[in-house]
N, C-alpha and C positions, 0 to 999 in steps of 0.2 A: 375487548382486548384479551380477556381471559380465554375466550373461545379461540381466538387466533393463536395464542400461545399453546393451548392444549392441542390444537389442530396440527401445528408444526411438530410438537413433541410426539404426537401419535405416529408421525412418519419416521420417527427415530432421529429427529434433529434436535439436539440440545438447545434450549432457549434461555434467555436471561432478560431482565428488564432494561429498556432504554428510557431515558428521561421523557416525560410527557412532552410531545411536540418536537422531539429531537431525535438525532441519530446516534447519540453517545449515551453510555450508561449514566444513571443518576450519580450525583456527587457522592463520593465515598464508596461506590460500588466498584471494587477493584478485582483483579484476577478473574475477569469474566469468562475467559476461555475455559478455565478449570471449573468455575462454579456453575456454568451452564448445565442445564439438567433436562431430563425427560420425565421426571417424577411429578405426577399430577398434583400430589399434595403440596409439594414445595411451590409449584407454579401457582396454585390457587392462593397460597399464603402470600406470595410476592404481589400478585395482582389485586389482592384485596386492599393493599395499602394505597394504590393510586391507579388511574387508567394509563399505566405505562405503555409505551410502544414496545414492540417485540423484536429482540435481536436474535439471530440464529448464528451460533458459533460454527462457521463453515468447516473448519478442519475436523473437529470431533464429529460433525454430522456426515463426514465422508463426501462433502460437496466441493465442487469447484464452480464458482459463479462468475461468469463473464459480465462485467459491468460496462455497458455501452452508453456513454453519456452524450449529452448535447451541449454545444458551446454556450457559455454565458454571453449576455449582451456585450458586443464589442470584442469578443474573443475570436481570434482567427487562427487557422492551422499554421504550425511552424513550417519552415521552408521545405522540409523533407516530405511533408504531407499536403503541401499546397498544390494539389493536383485536380484536374477536372473531375467533377462528380464526388469529391470528398467534402462533406459538410458536417459530419458528426461521427461519433464512434462506430455506429452501425455501418457506415460507408467504409471506414478503415478496416473493420472486421471482415467485410465482404472482400475487400482487396487482398487482405492477408490470406484468406482462404483460397482465393483465386491463384495467388502467387505460389501457394504450397500445393496446388493441384488437387484440392479437395472441395467438395460441396459442403457448406456448413449444415450440420444436422440441426434444423430448427424444430423438429418434432420432439420438443422437450419443454419442460416447464418454463414459461416466460412470464415475467412480472414487470409491469409498467411502473416506473419510479415517479416520484413526486414532481420532477421537472420535465417529464416526458422521455427520459432515457429508458433503457431496457436491461433487465437482468435475465441472463440465460443460465438456467441451473443444469449442471451436469454432475454425474457421479464420478468421483475420483477413481483412478485405476487402483486395484487392490495393492496393498503394501506400499503405496506411494506416499510421499510426505511433501507435497508441493507447498511452497510458501506463497503468500499473497504478493501481488505486484501492483505498482502504481505507474502506469504509463509505459512500462517496458515493452509491451506488445506493440503499442502504437498510440497515436494521439487519441485522447478521450476514451481509452480502454484501460480499465483496471481489472484485476482478478482477485477474488476472495477465496482463500483456502486456509491453510494453517496460519494463525496469527491474524485472521480477518473475520469480519462479520458482515452480514447483510441485514437490512431492515425487512422484516417479514411482511407479507401481504396483510392488509387490514390496518397497518400502522398509518398514522397521520403525522406528517412533519410540517412544522410551521417555522421556517427560518428566513432571515432577511433575503437570502439568495433564491428563494422560491419555496412554495408550500404545496401540499396536496397529499392524497392518499396513495399508498402502494397497492396496486390492484393486479389480480391475475389476468393476464391477457390471453394465455393459452394454457389450459389446465391439463397438460400431459404429465406423465411421470418423467422425472429427470432422466435423460439419456446418458449413456457412458460418454465421458470426455473423448472427443475424437483423437486418435493417435497423433495426428498432425499438430493439434493444439498442445497435447502433452509434450511433444518434442520441443515446441517453442517455449514452453514454460519450464522445462527441465534445465537447470543451470548447467553450463558447460563444466567439465571437470576442472577443478582448480589446480593449476600447476604446482609443483613442489615449491614450498616457501623458500625464499631466500631472505636473509636479514636485510632490512631496509635501514640504511644509515642516513640521517639528515645532518650534514656537516654544519656546525655552528662555529663561527669565528670566536676565538677566545677574547672576551672583553668583559666589562662589568655588567653587560646585559646577557651573557651566555647562560647563567643560571636561570634567569627569568624566562628565556626562550625555551630552554629544556623543560622547565616546569609547565609552560604553556602547551608544549607538545604532549607531555605526559597527561596533563589535565584533560585535553580534548579527546585523546585516545581512550582514557579511562571512562569518560562520559559515553563515548561511542560503544565501548565494550559492555557497559551496564544497561544499554537501551533494551527495553522490553519489546516483545513481538507487537507489531502494529505501530511502533514509534521509531523503528530503526532507520528508515529512510529520512525522517525528519532529523534524527540525531546526526546522521552522516552529513546532511546539508548544513546543520548548525556548526559542526566541527570544521567543515571546509570553509564556511564563511568566516569563522573566527580566525583561522590560520591564514585565509586569503588576505585579511587586512594586514597581517605582518609581512606576507610575501609582497604585497603591493607597496608597502613601506620600505622594502629593501632589507628587512631583518632576517628573512628566511628564504632559502632557495626553492623555487617552485616545483621542479620535477621530482626531487626526493620526497617532498611533502605530499605531492599528488600520489606518488606510489605508495606511501605509507597509508594514506586515507583509503586508497583503493583496496589495499590488502586488508585493512580493518573492516571495510564494508563486506568484502568477500568472506571474512571469518564469521560474520553474522548470518550468512546464508542468503544474502541478497544476490540477485543474478548479476553477472558481469556487466551486462548492458545497463542495468538500473544503477549499479555503482558508478560506472563511468559518467553517466549523464548527471547523476546527483552531485558527484564531486566537482565536475566542470561547472555546474550551475552555482554551487556554493562558492567556489573560488571566484567566479565572476562577480557574485554578489558582494563578497568581501572586498574585492578590488575597488569597489566604489567608495570605500572609506579607508584609505591607506592609513596604517598605524605606524607613524615614524617614531623611532626611539631616539632619545637625545644622544648626541655624539658622545663617545667615550672620552 
């Protein structure tokens, strides 16, 4: 694993340890995007401690990695992707490229993942600062750029949902990110902000409801890169319980959450999907406040 880490660093890709057999940093290893390094001495010191897996900080490495996954057992495409010939992330990627009128450039570094998916490595356009995405391009497609990481080739992951080694499938130099994909990954300009007011009826519960709104929005604003989508989902789910219980109006809360997600740099499509999913999740557990 030391050799794998040094090999990635020699290409100018900052690396950091991932827990043995895992895809996440070891317990207590925080701020990994800043701490990732190409320094051989620091790398040797880290990997002398344990046979850690290798993480590549994609943003500092100047990479955009397209992660094409395969479905888990029993997982089926959502209605918008339930089309003939669509069985995994690679199929969705091919369809996206066809719809945009481009041929996917596969003459690039390709890494086979532990469950049989595929990582396509591209170099980010100069001076760009693309954020990572989770499913915003399409079903079973994630992208890893700023705020994201990929497991480097040579790493072995052993997790309940599948295990195996990450291996190089096509040993080419990473190609430039195709302009059509860059356009899809570039967030649309955010319109001028307007204040979002959530009307709350004056009652003995009004202070509690305002505090609940402030608390969830504060948690969302404090979310770190890589955790922002999850934080948005959690805030939407918590407030969705109050909406389902009749304590809060749905549309203003939805607008407030969407504005909060956009402020964190998430794409508009990703924000809309995450908020809708969180509200649906919260609606399963309506929180009814006692009558005033």
